[in-house]
TIKEMAR-385436 format. One record per residue (C-alpha): residue number from 1; residue in three letters; chain; x, y, z. Coordinates in Angstrom, 3 decimals. Layout:
BEGIN
   n res chain        u        v        w
 NUM ALA     A        X        Y        Z
...
END
This chain:
BEGIN
   n res chain        u        v        w
   1 MET     A  -20.060   -7.349    4.231
   2 SER     A  -17.460   -5.696    2.051
   3 LYS     A  -18.192   -5.833   -1.649
   4 ILE     A  -14.446   -5.909   -2.399
   5 GLN     A  -12.174   -8.622   -1.013
   6 ILE     A   -8.424   -8.405   -1.616
   7 ASN     A   -7.137  -11.922   -2.176
   8 ASN     A   -3.447  -11.328   -2.679
   9 VAL     A   -0.805   -8.640   -2.994
  10 VAL     A    2.558   -9.498   -4.540
  11 VAL     A    5.403   -7.047   -4.018
  12 LEU     A    7.354   -6.762   -7.260
  13 ASN     A   10.763   -5.190   -7.820
  14 ASN     A   11.892   -6.030   -4.293
  15 PRO     A   14.495   -5.483   -2.946
  16 ALA     A   15.557   -2.551   -5.119
  17 LEU     A   17.350    0.756   -5.119
  18 PHE     A   15.599    3.516   -3.193
  19 THR     A   15.071    5.379   -6.469
  20 SER     A   13.374    2.456   -8.223
  21 PRO     A    9.600    2.460   -8.799
  22 LEU     A    7.403    0.597   -6.333
  23 GLN     A    5.271   -2.139   -7.873
  24 PHE     A    2.450   -4.181   -6.379
  25 GLU     A    0.379   -6.850   -8.112
  26 ILE     A   -3.078   -6.746   -6.531
  27 THR     A   -5.742   -9.437   -6.929
  28 PHE     A   -9.257   -8.799   -5.655
  29 ASP     A  -12.785  -10.125   -5.884
  30 CYS     A  -15.785   -7.902   -6.567
  31 MET     A  -18.866   -9.495   -5.011
  32 GLU     A  -21.343   -7.543   -7.146
  33 ASN     A  -21.202   -4.930   -9.882
  34 LEU     A  -19.962   -1.516   -8.731
  35 GLU     A  -21.083    1.384  -10.892
  36 ASP     A  -18.560    3.884   -9.546
  37 ASP     A  -14.776    3.967   -9.284
  38 LEU     A  -12.566    2.378   -6.673
  39 GLU     A   -9.854    4.802   -5.550
  40 TRP     A   -6.510    3.100   -4.940
  41 LYS     A   -3.781    5.104   -3.237
  42 LEU     A   -0.129    4.362   -2.505
  43 THR     A    1.369    6.346    0.380
  44 TYR     A    4.948    6.428    1.651
  45 VAL     A    5.336    7.418    5.303
  46 GLY     A    8.279    9.816    5.353
  47 SER     A    8.651   10.166    9.105
  48 ALA     A    7.126    8.859   12.328
  49 ASP     A    7.266   12.399   13.695
  50 SER     A    4.464   13.866   11.613
  51 PRO     A    1.967   12.801    8.913
  52 SER     A    2.935   16.005    7.080
  53 TYR     A    5.880   14.031    5.669
  54 ASP     A    3.621   11.390    4.124
  55 GLN     A    3.888   11.272    0.335
  56 VAL     A    1.035   10.046   -1.841
  57 LEU     A    3.046    8.387   -4.586
  58 ASP     A    0.075    7.800   -6.879
  59 THR     A   -3.709    7.622   -6.930
  60 ILE     A   -5.590    5.605   -9.515
  61 TYR     A   -9.285    5.146  -10.241
  62 VAL     A  -10.589    1.771  -11.390
  63 GLY     A  -14.188    1.441  -12.468
  64 PRO     A  -16.892    0.651  -13.059
  65 VAL     A  -16.004   -2.780  -11.674
  66 PRO     A  -17.984   -5.845  -12.789
  67 GLU     A  -18.555   -8.815  -10.516
  68 GLY     A  -15.682  -11.297  -10.574
  69 ARG     A  -11.974  -11.570   -9.881
  70 HIS     A   -9.601   -8.877  -11.095
  71 MET     A   -5.868   -8.249  -11.089
  72 PHE     A   -3.750   -5.185  -11.823
  73 VAL     A   -0.217   -3.932  -11.276
  74 PHE     A    0.015   -0.702   -9.299
  75 GLN     A    3.281    1.081  -10.084
  76 ALA     A    4.440    4.403   -8.687
  77 ASP     A    7.634    6.423   -8.685
  78 ALA     A    9.855    6.317   -5.614
  79 PRO     A    9.299    8.974   -2.936
  80 ASP     A   11.054   12.324   -3.260
  81 PRO     A   13.971   12.186   -0.791
  82 ASN     A   13.990   15.991   -0.600
  83 LYS     A   10.639   15.803    1.211
  84 ILE     A   11.910   13.358    3.835
  85 PRO     A   13.848   14.483    6.925
  86 THR     A   17.506   13.544    6.520
  87 LYS     A   17.491   11.372    9.637
  88 ASP     A   14.539    9.343    8.297
  89 ILE     A   15.834    8.549    4.800
  90 THR     A   17.522    5.394    6.110
  91 GLY     A   15.990    3.041    8.624
  92 ALA     A   12.485    1.636    9.033
  93 THR     A    9.277    3.131    7.703
  94 VAL     A    5.956    2.037    6.188
  95 VAL     A    4.270    2.030    2.794
  96 LEU     A    0.466    1.899    2.639
  97 ILE     A   -1.924    0.672   -0.031
  98 THR     A   -5.443    1.939    0.585
  99 CYS     A   -8.678    1.565   -1.316
 100 SER     A  -11.799    3.732   -1.024
 101 TYR     A  -15.288    3.792   -2.480
 102 HIS     A  -17.324    7.000   -2.507
 103 GLN     A  -14.456    8.647   -0.575
 104 GLN     A  -14.706    6.035    2.188
 105 GLU     A  -11.591    3.997    2.915
 106 PHE     A  -12.506    0.338    3.426
 107 ILE     A   -9.131   -1.415    3.444
 108 ARG     A   -5.533   -0.564    4.239
 109 VAL     A   -2.554   -2.840    3.613
 110 GLY     A    0.664   -1.745    5.289
 111 TYR     A    4.196   -3.010    4.740
 112 PHE     A    7.271   -2.279    6.795
 113 VAL     A   10.146   -0.936    4.695
 114 ASN     A   13.847   -0.818    5.518
 115 ASN     A   16.161    1.577    3.686
 116 ASP     A   19.902    1.193    4.136
 117 TYR     A   23.262    0.972    2.437
 118 GLU     A   24.424   -2.410    1.151
 119 SER     A   27.989   -1.781    2.308
 120 GLU     A   28.568   -2.656    5.956
 121 GLU     A   31.140    0.115    6.158
 122 MET     A   28.609    2.709    4.988
 123 ARG     A   25.965    1.345    7.352
 124 GLU     A   28.361    1.773   10.267
 125 ASN     A   29.679    5.135    9.081
 126 PRO     A   26.960    6.716    6.941
 127 PRO     A   27.731    9.998    5.181
 128 GLU     A   26.335   13.131    6.798
 129 THR     A   24.366   13.801    3.617
 130 PRO     A   22.692   10.553    2.522
 131 ASP     A   23.866    9.211   -0.835
 132 ILE     A   20.496    8.289   -2.353
 133 SER     A   22.119    6.453   -5.266
 134 LEU     A   23.587    3.872   -2.876
 135 ILE     A   20.574    3.312   -0.632
 136 HIS     A   18.592    0.114   -1.121
 137 ARG     A   14.944   -0.442   -0.254
 138 SER     A   13.646   -3.713    1.153
 139 ILE     A    9.905   -4.213    1.675
 140 MET     A    8.900   -6.923    4.152
 141 ALA     A    6.604   -8.533    1.596
 142 GLU     A    5.742  -11.591    3.698
 143 GLU     A    4.393   -9.567    6.619
 144 PRO     A    1.528   -7.306    5.464
 145 ARG     A   -0.639   -5.657    8.099
 146 VAL     A   -4.278   -5.420    7.049
 147 THR     A   -6.989   -3.137    8.445
 148 ARG     A  -10.578   -3.331    7.210
 149 PHE     A  -13.226   -0.646    7.690
 150 LYS     A  -16.995   -0.987    7.435
 151 ILE     A  -18.402    1.558    4.999
 152 ASN     A  -21.685    2.411    3.346
 153 TRP     A  -21.579    0.824   -0.116
 154 GLY     A  -24.702    2.739   -1.123
 155 ASP     A  -27.293    0.291    0.211
 156 GLN     A  -27.426    1.606    3.808
 157 PRO     A  -28.658    4.854    5.369
 158 LYS     A  -25.971    7.514    5.514
 159 GLY     A  -23.999    7.634    8.745
 160 SER     A  -24.294    3.912    9.445
 161 GLU     A  -20.704    3.052    8.588
 162 GLN     A  -18.137    2.168   11.251
 163 THR     A  -14.641    0.706   11.370
 164 ASP     A  -13.683   -2.850   12.111
 165 SER     A  -10.485   -1.731   13.782
 166 GLY     A  -11.466    1.411   15.633
 167 ILE     A   -8.848    3.479   13.830
 168 GLU     A  -10.123    6.838   12.628
 169 GLY     A   -8.607    9.270   10.152
 170 GLU     A   -5.570    8.931    7.931
 171 GLY     A   -2.948    6.280    8.599
 172 THR     A    0.378    7.192   10.110
 173 VAL     A    3.452    5.184   10.880
 174 ASN     A    2.497    5.168   14.566
 175 GLN     A   -0.884    3.611   13.829
 176 VAL     A    0.628    0.938   11.621
 177 MET     A    3.415    0.064   14.008
 178 GLN     A    1.494    0.241   17.275
 179 ASP     A   -2.067   -0.802   16.485
 180 THR     A   -1.027   -4.333   15.581
 181 ASP     A   -4.087   -6.020   17.130
 182 SER     A   -6.218   -4.767   14.260
 183 MET     A   -3.732   -5.674   11.550
 184 LEU     A   -2.564   -9.191   12.240
 185 GLU     A   -4.819  -10.784    9.660
 186 PRO     A   -2.590  -11.947    6.782
 187 LEU     A   -3.658  -11.730    3.180
 188 PRO     A   -4.546  -15.085    1.658
 189 SER     A   -2.029  -16.267   -0.906
 190 THR     A   -3.839  -19.164   -2.553
 191 PHE     A   -4.509  -17.545   -5.918
 192 LYS     A   -1.307  -18.490   -7.722
 193 ASP     A   -3.156  -19.017  -11.007
 194 VAL     A   -3.394  -15.277  -11.666
 195 HIS     A   -0.371  -14.209  -13.670
 196 SER     A    1.426  -10.889  -13.651
 197 MET     A    0.589   -8.353  -16.312
 198 ASP     A    2.787   -5.814  -18.059
 199 GLU     A    4.596   -3.969  -15.279
 200 SER     A    5.434   -0.944  -17.411
 201 SER     A    2.060    0.741  -16.942
 202 ASN     A    0.704    2.244  -13.751
 203 VAL     A   -2.444    0.185  -13.750
 204 GLU     A   -3.881   -2.610  -15.853
 205 MET     A   -6.846   -4.758  -14.921
 206 GLU     A   -8.186   -7.989  -16.284
 207 MET     A  -10.919  -10.423  -15.408
 208 ALA     A   -9.365  -13.538  -13.879
 209 PHE     A  -11.689  -16.491  -13.567
END
């Protein structure tokens, strides 16, 4: 059984300009004290053609983590459009929130993202060189795709970990979009009593009982 259970993810600052920071309010339960850090990573998939276009927008370390419920706001700068193929700046893509313990990824939450111009005229006749200042980002916040992986939390012999979903390696847009059987489990959204914290910092965590 996983020692970390994500209860809810709220997408903040959505929809927004492409250049605006991405913000996610994450609530999770820790089933027992964890002495070492959790590694949270936010990745923007730049192109379906190759994972080489993936951008890790930020990585944060939270720990040690005491038993109980916790909440923090994960904020990261927008992806660098210069590292995205021109043809992929607008249209559909994916953003991934992953969490690892002892360098083992145990959960991945993926959201579909649509980037486009607000003006219908510009959508129908987009400029040859994308005008980043006019592109808006919309994250499909109500439709997360969740993949869980079994890992060794430190109380099993090494090499005994396996995945729940059968996916191996780093996530790509193809995995998120095509391997839907393993990611149809929605996040619960019953914990409305946990309030948002200051969104100006990259990460803040509090006990929430």
